C-alpha positions as CSV (number, residue, x, y, z in Angstrom):
1,M,110.6,117.5,86.2
2,T,107.4,116.3,85.9
3,E,105.2,116.4,89.1
4,E,104.2,113.0,90.0
5,T,101.1,111.6,90.4
6,S,100.0,109.0,92.7
7,T,96.8,106.7,92.9
8,E,95.6,104.5,95.4
9,V,93.2,101.9,93.7
10,Q,90.1,101.5,95.9
11,Q,89.9,97.7,96.9
12,T,85.7,97.7,96.7
13,D,86.0,99.0,93.0
14,Y,88.3,96.5,91.6
15,Q,87.7,92.9,93.4
16,G,88.0,90.9,90.5
17,I,91.0,92.7,88.9
18,S,94.1,90.8,88.0
19,V,97.7,91.7,87.9
20,E,97.3,92.1,84.0
21,E,94.2,94.6,84.3
22,L,96.5,96.7,87.2
23,L,99.4,96.7,84.8
24,K,97.1,97.7,82.0
25,K,96.1,101.2,84.8
26,A,99.6,101.7,85.6
27,M,100.6,102.7,82.3
28,L,98.8,105.9,82.8
29,Q,100.2,106.9,86.1
30,D,103.6,108.0,87.6
31,T,102.7,105.7,90.6
32,M,99.7,103.6,91.6
33,K,99.2,101.2,94.9
34,F,96.8,98.0,95.4
35,D,96.1,95.4,98.0
36,R,93.5,92.8,98.0
37,W,93.4,89.8,100.1
38,E,91.2,87.8,98.3
39,P,92.4,86.4,95.6
40,F,95.5,88.0,97.2
41,I,97.6,90.9,95.3
42,S,99.9,93.7,96.8
43,F,100.8,95.9,93.6
44,V,102.8,99.0,93.3
45,S,104.2,100.8,90.2
46,Y,106.5,103.8,90.0
47,R,108.5,105.9,87.5
48,S,112.4,105.7,88.1
49,Q,114.9,108.7,88.5
50,E,115.6,107.6,84.5
51,N,111.6,108.2,83.9
52,K,111.5,104.3,83.1
53,L,108.2,102.9,84.5
54,Y,108.3,99.6,86.8
55,A,106.1,97.5,88.5
56,F,105.9,94.9,91.4
57,A,102.9,92.4,91.9
58,I,103.0,90.0,94.9
59,T,100.5,87.4,94.3
60,R,99.8,83.6,95.8
61,H,101.8,81.3,94.1
62,T,100.3,77.9,95.8
63,D,98.3,77.6,99.3
64,S,101.8,78.2,101.1
65,T,103.9,80.1,99.2
66,M,104.3,83.3,97.2
67,L,105.4,85.1,93.5
68,I,107.1,88.2,93.7
69,S,107.1,89.5,89.6
70,R,108.7,92.7,88.9
71,Y,107.8,94.1,85.6
72,A,109.0,97.0,83.2
73,L,107.1,98.7,80.7
74,Q,109.5,98.7,77.3
75,D,107.8,100.0,74.0
76,S,104.5,100.5,75.9
77,T,104.4,96.6,76.5
78,W,105.1,95.2,80.0
79,K,107.7,93.0,80.3
80,L,108.3,90.7,83.3
81,I,112.3,91.0,84.2
82,S,112.6,88.7,87.2
83,S,110.1,86.9,89.8
84,L,111.0,85.4,93.1
85,S,108.7,82.3,94.0
86,G,108.5,79.9,96.9
87,L,108.4,82.4,99.7
88,R,106.6,81.2,102.3
89,G,103.0,82.7,102.8
90,P,100.5,84.0,102.4
91,G,100.7,85.0,105.9
92,V,98.6,87.8,106.9
93,F,99.7,91.0,105.4
94,Y,101.9,91.7,102.1
95,H,102.8,95.3,101.6
96,L,105.0,96.8,98.8
97,N,106.3,100.3,99.2
98,V,108.9,102.3,96.9
99,A,110.8,104.9,98.3
100,D,114.4,106.3,98.8
101,Y,115.0,104.4,102.3
102,D,119.0,105.1,102.2
103,F,118.6,108.8,100.7
104,D,121.3,107.9,97.8
105,G,118.6,109.1,95.4
106,V,117.9,105.6,94.0
107,R,114.3,104.6,94.7
108,D,114.1,101.1,97.0
109,V,111.7,98.4,97.4
110,F,110.7,97.8,100.6
111,I,108.1,94.3,101.5
112,T,106.5,94.1,104.6
113,S,104.9,90.7,105.7
114,V,103.3,90.3,109.4
115,T,102.8,87.5,110.7
116,S,99.3,86.4,112.8
117,N,100.7,87.4,115.9
118,G,101.1,91.0,114.4
119,I,104.8,91.4,114.5
120,A,106.7,92.6,111.1
121,L,109.2,90.6,109.2
């Protein structure tokens, strides 16, 4: 089993970075996280138990909604495998995290959204 590497991309280093550029950087790492408010991107990539690389990105879809996109690395190319739009947002904070929350050996995706009064949803 290989040791997992994790990289937190610093917001100050990548102010103008796009989801496509984050996907390119994620090809080289087991896990990567990135959050930026303006323009909004919350991004996480991770390696599954089957050693496949996946990524999630939350971006602003319209002025009042968010778009969640899920990608898989196939043959050295990122493929969009699912997306969900129309989610209320942008809110104050969205955060993606990948971990085995229910202890079944499979990584789960957890999305936190915080309203302006600080209550997590």
